[in-house]
N, C-alpha and C positions, 0 to 999 in steps of 0.2 A: 867690742861690747856694744850691745844695743841699749839705748836709753829711751824710755817712754815718758812722754809729757802728756798727761791728761789735763786738758785745759780747765780753768776754774769753773766755767759755765757748765761743766760736765759733772759737778760734784754729786748731784742726785743719782748719777749712774756710775759712780766710782767703783762700787763692788762688781757690777756687771762688766765694766770695761776691763778690770783686772783679771776676772775669770777668763775672759777671752784672750787677753795677752798672755796669761800664764800657760794656757793651752798652746797658743801659737808659737811662742818663742821657746817654751819648754820642750815641746815636741820637736821643733826644728833642731834643738840641741845647742842653742846659743846662750851665752851668758847675757843677762839683761838686768836692768834695774829701773826703778821709777824715780822721776825727778819732779819737782814742783814748779821750777822756773828754768828758763833757757840758760841763765847764767850759771846753773849748776852743772851744765854739760862739760865733761872733761875732754881733753884733747883726744882726737881720733875716735870719738864715740859716734856711732850712727844713731841719728835722732828720728824717732817716730812720734808724730803729734796727732792726737785724737781730739777733735773739737767740733764746734757747731759752725762757726764762721770760716768759710774758706778764705785763705790768704790771697791778697792781691799780688800782682807780679812783683811790685816793689817790696812787699812783705816777704815774699818767697826769697827774693834775692838777699834780703837782710838776714833771714833765718838760716839760709844755706850758704852764706859766704864762708868760704874755706871749710865747708862741712859737707856731709852727706845727710840729707833730711827727706822725710816722707810725711805727707799729710793724709789722714783718713777722715772723711766727713761723717758726722753723726746722722743716723736715721733713727730717731728716738723710738718709734713704734716697735722696732725689732728688739729693744731692750725691755719691753713691757709685756710679758706673757699674758695672753688673753685679750690684749688690746685689738688685735686683728682677728677677724673670723676667717674661716677656710676660703671663702670666695675672695676676700681682700688679699689674702696671702697668694692665692693663685694669680690674681691680677698683677701682683708685684714681681712675679718671676720673670727674669730676663735671661736670655742665653745669647752669647756672642760667639762669632766664628773662632776667635782666638782661643777660647776655652770651650771646646765641644763637650756637650753632655754635663756642663757645670751650671746648675741653676743659681743665678745671683738674684737676691732680693733687692730691688732698687725702686725708687720713686719715679724714675724716668728711663727712657730707652738709652742704651749704651752702645757707642761705636767701639770703644776700647775700655779695658778695665782700669787703665791708668795712663797718665801722660808724664813724660820726662821734660824737665827744663834743665839744660846743662851747657856749660862753657868751661873755660879754663879755671874759673873762680868758684863755680857752684855745681852741685848736683842735687836737684830737687825733684822728687817723684810725688805726684798727686793722684791718689786713688779716686776713681769716679763713682765708687759705691762704698757703703759702710762695710768694710772688710771685717772689722771686729764685731759689728752687729750681726752679720751673717753667721759668724762662728758661734756667737753667744746663742743665737736663735736655735741652733741645732744642739748645742751643749746641754741646754735645759729642757730639750724636747718641747719646744714652744707649742707645737700643734696639739699636744695632749690637753692644753688648756683652752684650745680653740675649737675642738671637735667634740661634740657631746655624744654622738652615736658610738655604741660599743657592741662588740660581738658577743656570742654566747658565753665566752670566758671573761667578759667584762674588760676587753682590750680594745684599743683603737685599731680597727681593721686596716690591713696594709693598703688596700685600695682606696681608703678614705683620705689618705695623705695627698696634699697638693703636689708632693714630690714623687708620687708613685712611679711615674715613667722614668725617673732617674735612679731607681733602686739598684740597678746593676752597676752603678758607677760610684767610686769613692770620691765624691766631689769635694769633701773637706780636704782630702789629700791633695787634690788639684789646687786648691787655694793656697795651701802651704808651699807647694811647688812654685806657684806664681810669686809668692813673697821671696822665696830663696833666689829665684832667677833675677828678680829686680835688684836684690842686694848684691848679687854677684856682678851684675852689669855696672852697678855703682862703683864697686871695688876695682873694676878694670879701668875706670876713669880717674880714680884718685889714688895715686901711687903711695901715699903716706898712710893709707888705711889697711887694716887687716881684720879678719874675723875667723875664729876657730870654732869648728862645729863638732859636737859629739855625734858620731855616726849612729844610725838607728840600731844596728845589731852588732854583737861583739866582734865578729871578724870581718865586718864590712859586707855581710851577706846582702843580697838584693832584696830579700823580704824574709818574714818569719812566719812560722805556722805552729799552732798549738793543737794537739790531737785530743779528742775526748769521746766518751761513750756514755750516754744516758742509760741508767738501769731503771727503766720504767715498769717493765713487766717481765716476769721470768716463767710464766705458765701459759702456754698457748692453749692447752686443752684441759678441761675437766669434764665430768659427765654432763653437767649442765651446759657448758659451752659447746659440746659436740651436738647436743640436741638443738640448741639455739641456732648454730651455724647451719645445720641441715635444713631447718625451716627457711633461713635466709637464702640458701642455695636454690631452693624451689622458686623463690621470688625472682631470682635473676638467672633463670634456666638458660637464657640465651647466651650467657657468658660461658661457653663450653670449656675453654682452656682453664678458666678459673675454677670451675666446678671439679674438673678432673684432677687438678692439682690439689684442691682442698680435700677431696675424698682420699687421695693417695696418702696425704699427710695424716689424716685421721687413722687410717688403717695402720700406718707405720707406728704411730704412737700407741695404739691399742696392742699391737703385736710386740713392741720392744720396751714401752714405758720410758723411752728416751725423750726428754723435753726439748723441743725445737728451739726455745728461746734461751737456753743456757749455753751461750756462745762464747764464754770467756776464753776457752782453749783455742778456738778459731782465731780470735783477735790476737791473742798472745803469740800464736804461731806466725801470723802475718807480720807482726811488728818485730818479732825476734829476727826474722829473716832480713829485715831492713835495718836492724840495730837501733830502733827507736822505742820510746816509752810514751804512755798516754795517761789521761786522767779519767777515772770512772766516777760519775755522779750518781750516788745512791740516795734513795728516799729513806728518811728516818722516821716517818710517821704516816700511817695509812690515812687516806682522806676519803670520806664518803662520796660516791659517785664518780671516782677517778679509777684509772686502770690498775692502780697498785695492787699486786697480788702476793706480796711477800712482806715479812717483818724483819727489821734489822737485827732482831735478837734470835731469829731462826738459826739453828746450829749450822745448817749448810751455807747460809749467808755469811755468818761469822767466819767459817772456815775459808770461804772463797776470798773474803776481804783480807784475811791474814796471809793467804797465799799470794795475793796481788801485791800486798805491801812488802813481803819478803823478796819479791822480784822487782822492787823499785817502781811500782806503779803508784800514782797518786790517787787517794780516795777523797772525794769532795762531796758537798751536800747538794742534792736536788731537792730544793725546798718546795713545800706544798703551795697550792694556789692561794689559799687563805693567808699564808705567811707574808704575801706581798703587801698586806695592809694591816696585819696584826702582829702581836708579840709572840706568835706561835714559833717563829724562827729561833727564838732563844732556846727552847727545849730541844728542838731538832739539832741545833749545833752542839748542845751539851751531850746528846746521845752519841753523835759522831765522835766527839772528843773522847768520850769514855771508851769507844771502840778502838780508835786509832792512836790516841795520845799524841796527836799532831796538832800544834797550836796554830800553824799557818794554814787555816782552812779556807777554801774557796767555796763559792755558792753559785748556783744557777736556779733561777725561779722556774717552777714548772710551767710549761707552755709559754715561756718567755714573758710572763705577765709581770712587767716592771712598771710600777706606778711612780713617776718621777717625784711627786710631792710627798710620798710616804716611804716607799721601799728603801731608798738610799739611807734614810734616817736609821732604819733598823740594821742595815748592813754595817753602818759606821758605829752604831751604839754597841753592837756585839762583836766589833773588831774582826770582821771578815777580811781576809788578805786580798781577795779580789772577788768580783762578780763577773759572770758571763751570761747575762740575760739580754743584752742589747742586740736583738736580732729580729728578723721578720717572723711573723706568725705562720704565713702560708707559702712563702717563696724564699729564695736565697738571694743574698746581696748585701748591700751596705746600709743598714738602718741609720737614718739621719746623715748618711754620707760618710760615716767614719770607717776608715781602714787603718786606724791606729788605736793603741790603748789610750784611755782618757780617765782622768780623775773623776769619780762620781761627784755630782753637784748636790749639795744639801739645800733643800728649799724650806723656807719658813715664811711666816706672815707677820707683819706689824699690825698694830691696832687699827690703822686706817685702811687695811686691806692690801697694802703694797707688799709684794713678794720680796723676800731677802734671800740672797744666794751666797753660798760659800763652798770652797773646795772641801770635799771629804777626804778621809784617809784611805777609803776603799778604792781600789783601782778597777776600772771597767775594761774587760777584754771582750770586744765585740764578737758575736757569733755570726760568721759570714755564711757558712754552709752547713746545713743539717739534712741528713738523708730522709728524715721524716717528711720534709716538704716535697719529696719525690713521689709520695703516695697520695694519689688524687682521690681514691675511694677504696672500698673493700676489694673491688674487682679491677681497678685501674691504677696504673702507675706510669710515671714518665719513662720513656724508652731509654735504654742504656746509652745509645749514641748521643741523644739529647742531653742526658744527665752528664755525661763525660765532657761534652762540648761546653756546657754551661759552667762546669767547675773549672775547666781550663781557661775559659774567658775571664772568670773572676781572678784566677791566679795571674794571668797575663797583666792585668791592671795593677795588681799589687807589686808585681815584679818591676813595673815601670815607675811606680811611686814609692817603692821601699816600704810597703805597708805590712799589715798584720792580718793573717788568715786564721780565724778561729773556726774549727770544724767539729762536727759531731756526727758520729755513726752509732746510733743507738744499738744496744746489745740485741734486742729482739728483732730489729730490722734486718739482721743478717739471715733471718729466716723468712721475713715478710717480703723483702725486695729480692727478686730472683738473681740480680747481678751485684748485690752489695759487696760481696767478697772481691769481685773483679774490680769494681769501682774504687774500693779502698786501696787495693794493691796498686792500681793505676795512679792514684793520688800520691802514695808514698814514693813510687818510682819517679814521678814528676818532681816532687820536692827534692829528692836526692839529686836528680839530674840538674836542677836549677841551683844547687848549692844553697838551699834555703836554711835558715836557722830553725831547727825543729826541736820541740820539747813538749813537756807537760805544761798545763796551764800555769801551775805554780812556778815553773822555771821561767816562763816568759814574764810573769808578774815580778819575780825576784830581779830579773835583769832590768826591767823598765824602772823599778824603784832605785836600783843602784845607779843606773845611768842618770836619773834625775838628780841624785844627790851629789854628783861630781861637780866641783866648782873650778872656775878658770879665771885667771887674772892676766890681762894682756897689756903689753906695751910694745914699742917698736924694736926692742932688743931681745925680749924673752917672753915666754908664756909660762905661768906657774899653774899646775893642775893638781888639785887636792882630791884624794880618794878616801872618803870616810869609811868605806868598806873595801875588803879585798876583792880584786877583780882578776880573773884568769887571763882575759884578753880584752882589748879595747881598741877601737879604730877612731881616729880623728881626721877631719879634713880642714886644711888651711886655705882660706880664700884671701886673695889679694896678691900683690907683687912682692911676696916674701917667700923665703924657703927656710926649712929647719936644717941647720948644719951640725947640731949636737943635741943629744938627749941625755939628761942626767936623772938617775933614780929608777930606771926600769930598762929591761931588755926591749929593744926597739928595732923596727925596720921601716925605712922611708921609701915610698914608691910614689914619685910625682908629688902631688899635694896631699897624699894619704900618709898618716903616721900610725903604725901598728905598735901597740904596747902590750907586753905580756908579763904575767906573774907579778902583779902589783899588790903589795901588802896593805893591810888596813892602816889608815892614817898617813899613808905615803904621799909626799909631794913630788911630782915629776916636773922637771924644768926643760922646756924646749928653747934652745938658743937659736936666734934668728939672724938671717942676713936679708937685706933688701936686694933681691936679685931675681930675675925671671927664671922660673924652673924649666928644666927640660922635661917634657911630659913623659918621655919613655925612660928617663934615668932612674936607676934603682941603686940605693945605697943601704948599707947596714950601719947602724949607730949603736 
């Protein structure tokens, strides 16, 4: 187990520190607790200390005597959103060779992210930067409070971020990997310590992917749009291929009255071939000035929604732009609830307009099961460096203007790839090879760091992007070949919530695991010089340091009996 000691001088930052710790250790899948004094530390617990004053060598020795301990130094400006402006943030970014493409916010240059002090009696690790402050900075979207400039949709533009050049990298995943590697190093040094980890995905898959389709527009042509687009074609007469394609589409619509944007059958056919299901985000309220051209109560829309639900697709809410800062989202959720009668409703804000100080309050007030708005506006990649699900942070203000932060109940599932970002203008789009290469690059990083891939292929873009069918089929083939955990957004949210709720109690002879909810399959990893020789309470398979459990009932407690013995890495047992 991990024990976290937040030093007394950190009292004013206690909430901020706990938010970062909850994400760090909860995502890594370790059991952890908070202590107030070092003498509360139990035998064989790994100690993390967060404080202002770095310990001397003598103090390190005393803290880590017969223990494993790590110290994280405070950088207070990182825990105070708005304190640093964009230029100051940029000046603080450091990158070191050991962690390529991982921007660290630090007050000084770094040769290494941490140092070890170890001998037969102690193992002490000292981070050279504020690990928890860096995580908190991105959890609360610190830059939102530091950058005043907004785009035409009142969002912070992607290229305004001081981290714009790192958008293609899940650098928060990299920080979690760093922590895990240091803990594993420590466990190889101390034979009397162990740590059990909940694997990220049910069957130990390398990464997970959630599939979705925004339903933004369903009518490509009307009499007015045909006339308007003809005038636009004349203005860009030099785009010969675009004009020819556009004219042929108009002629086909006039001759057949078949709407190009109604692509539900195409999507269903592709997914049925691969044996997967996805989430459709529908708009529930028309918004002036936006592209919405259907009503949720139209008969053909209602029929399509019912058809999708009967074939096990998820229907979620594509919320209006204004709902990111107003109570309008309540009515939109109620409309969707009346149609679907499904209470675990997910939401995605239109054009990914997520305002950190307001929107999460509405998501939690109206009990949304998850949100999927954390994504870039104009490009694909990892907004704020996140390639994992994360609990939304609720932001409030005290009378003196200080921000207050707390974990919300709504889960945030980052949107990593959206086909809409491949459309550069009416007549220009990213080429197929570049789009495919970019998507495969993002997947390769998530495969390395066991992350989460949220994708969106909008229904109307199967007509707008000449290669959208091909790219989507290529994606599904890749996910299958990689043995990724694939599902609807609600499936991934459900799994992450169940994983988070599992509790573990460790000692040197056994580990007790409690499951508040039924779980079909679950993988654990055991770190340290111990092995599992018996499993009680579930069907199990042991492969090296991995323990696979199956068919676990609600409220069940599973017991892992341990031996202190080095494992044979290729050994496979059934228990």
